[in-house]
C-alpha positions as a printed Julia matrix, in Angstrom:
184×3 Matrix{Float64}:
 -51.03  -105.12  56.74
 -47.72  -103.32  55.99
 -46.45  -104.28  59.42
 -46.93  -107.94  58.51
 -44.78  -107.46  55.45
 -42.06  -105.7   57.56
 -42.02  -108.51  60.16
 -41.54  -110.99  57.34
 -38.69  -108.98  55.85
 -36.92  -108.65  59.17
 -36.69  -112.43  59.41
 -34.26  -112.3   56.48
 -31.28  -110.04  57.57
 -29.93  -109.57  54.06
 -33.32  -108.76  52.65
 -34.02  -106.38  55.53
 -30.71  -104.55  55.01
 -31.23  -104.32  51.2
 -34.78  -103.07  51.71
 -33.73  -100.41  54.27
 -30.93   -99.09  52.08
 -33.41   -98.25  49.3
 -35.9    -96.41  51.5
 -35.65   -92.61  51.73
 -37.03   -90.96  54.85
 -39.06   -87.74  54.41
 -40.56   -85.55  57.11
 -43.36   -83.6   55.55
 -45.82   -80.94  56.83
 -49.62   -81.17  56.46
 -51.01   -80.34  53.06
 -47.93   -81.75  51.18
 -48.76   -83.2   47.76
 -46.88   -86.39  47.13
 -48.44   -87.11  43.75
 -50.76   -84.95  41.63
 -53.63   -86.38  39.58
 -52.35   -86.86  36.04
 -48.71   -87.53  37.03
 -47.08   -90.94  36.88
 -46.36   -92.51  40.27
 -42.71   -93.38  40.61
 -42.8    -94.1   44.34
 -44.6    -96.16  46.92
 -44.74   -94.6   50.4
 -44.65   -96.33  53.74
 -46.12   -94.28  56.54
 -44.28   -94.28  59.81
 -46.27   -91.41  61.36
 -49.17   -89.3   60.0
 -52.03   -89.54  57.57
 -52.19   -89.44  53.82
 -55.39   -88.78  51.88
 -56.08   -90.16  48.42
 -58.5    -87.98  46.48
 -59.57   -86.97  42.93
 -61.11   -83.97  41.32
 -64.71   -84.04  40.04
 -65.9    -80.84  38.42
 -63.6    -78.71  40.56
 -64.51   -80.43  43.83
 -62.13   -82.8   45.57
 -63.52   -86.2   46.47
 -61.74   -88.18  49.18
 -61.35   -91.83  48.22
 -59.27   -93.26  51.05
 -57.16   -92.41  54.13
 -53.9    -94.09  55.04
 -52.23   -94.09  58.52
 -49.2    -95.45  60.35
 -48.14   -98.88  59.24
 -49.71   -98.62  55.87
 -48.28   -98.37  52.31
 -49.77   -95.93  49.84
 -49.34   -95.26  46.09
 -51.55   -94.62  43.2
 -51.38   -98.3   42.5
 -52.51   -98.43  38.87
 -50.15   -95.59  38.01
 -47.24   -97.12  40.02
 -47.63  -100.58  38.49
 -48.56   -99.61  34.92
 -46.82   -96.23  34.47
 -50.17   -94.64  33.6
 -51.22   -91.09  34.68
 -52.63   -91.25  38.21
 -56.36   -90.72  38.69
 -55.65   -89.7   42.29
 -53.79   -87.04  44.19
 -51.89   -88.11  47.38
 -51.68   -85.47  50.08
 -50.67   -85.41  53.68
 -53.41   -84.36  56.16
 -51.13   -83.99  59.12
 -47.33   -83.6   59.58
 -46.02   -87.03  58.59
 -42.91   -89.16  58.46
 -42.81   -91.35  55.39
 -40.36   -93.63  53.63
 -40.37   -93.59  49.86
 -39.22   -96.42  47.62
 -38.6    -95.82  43.88
 -40.45   -98.11  41.44
 -37.28   -99.47  39.82
 -35.88  -100.39  43.29
 -39.21  -101.96  44.23
 -39.25  -104.01  41.05
 -35.62  -105.13  41.64
 -36.45  -106.22  45.2
 -39.48  -108.15  43.97
 -37.27  -110.07  41.48
 -34.59  -110.81  44.08
 -36.87  -111.68  46.95
 -40.11  -113.63  46.42
 -41.3   -112.72  49.92
 -41.52  -109.11  48.87
 -43.68  -110.01  45.89
 -45.87  -112.21  48.06
 -46.2   -109.5   50.73
 -47.08  -106.93  48.07
 -49.71  -109.22  46.63
 -51.24  -109.55  50.1
 -51.33  -105.79  50.39
 -53.07  -105.56  47.03
 -55.72  -108.11  47.99
 -56.33  -106.34  51.22
 -56.67  -103.04  49.4
 -59.06  -104.56  46.77
 -61.15  -105.95  49.59
 -61.39  -102.45  51.17
 -62.34  -100.89  47.79
 -65.02  -103.53  47.21
 -66.48  -102.82  50.67
 -66.44   -99.1   50.08
 -68.12   -99.51  46.7
 -70.85  -101.75  48.09
 -71.4    -99.41  51.0
 -71.98   -96.46  48.59
 -74.67   -98.54  46.81
 -76.48  -100.21  49.69
 -75.98   -98.12  52.8
 -77.48   -94.82  53.82
 -75.15   -91.97  54.78
 -76.13   -92.58  58.41
 -75.16   -96.27  58.08
 -71.85   -95.32  56.4
 -71.07   -92.87  59.23
 -71.92   -95.46  61.93
 -69.69   -98.02  60.13
 -66.9    -95.52  60.1
 -67.21   -94.9   63.84
 -67.21   -98.66  64.59
 -64.54   -99.84  62.19
 -62.3    -96.79  61.6
 -62.36   -94.6   64.73
 -58.88   -93.2   63.77
 -60.55   -91.42  60.88
 -63.12   -89.72  63.11
 -60.45   -88.69  65.63
 -57.77   -87.42  63.18
 -59.36   -86.28  59.91
 -61.08   -82.92  59.39
 -64.86   -83.12  59.02
 -64.97   -81.84  55.47
 -62.69   -84.68  54.32
 -64.84   -87.23  56.2
 -67.98   -85.88  54.52
 -66.31   -86.13  51.13
 -65.22   -89.69  51.89
 -68.79   -90.65  52.96
 -70.21   -89.03  49.75
 -72.16   -86.36  51.59
 -71.88   -82.64  52.24
 -70.39   -81.27  55.43
 -73.89   -79.98  56.36
 -75.32   -83.46  56.02
 -72.45   -84.85  58.13
 -73.21   -82.3   60.79
 -76.86   -83.3   60.87
 -75.93   -86.97  61.14
 -73.52   -86.28  63.93
 -76.12   -84.18  65.8
 -78.62   -87.08  65.76
 -76.3    -89.13  67.91
């Protein structure tokens, strides 16, 4: 989805140059916190290489909500858009290369270039669709079905993410995930 936005931006040389000037490249190791739960998100991140995990704390236990990989944008969206404390923590799972864009620069680009606003809206609709599917899956699917869906539709998660994060994402314990995997 992010790649579609980038392709669109590259079609306008001035826009592409303005956009690139505002991005700040960061090379970060695994386990780097980009945003803590309770902080206000001042950046949106674009992932060139690596994996970022979005999670929250529930009674001292971290619950993984989503994973983001190369070609995706990540932020605690509600916090970023509304300057509210984040309900999520953003953390790298593996060494990553990311580009950060400050909120004020992002807002300026949206005002100057309607294609950025349109592209961002597409990203939001795509993300909302993913969240809706995740929500429905938690209600209607068994843990086995959720795991099988993950294998079919998101094999990059199975290949690159530690098992305890996958279990958390699926809403099960690592022991339950091990049992499901052994049934295969």
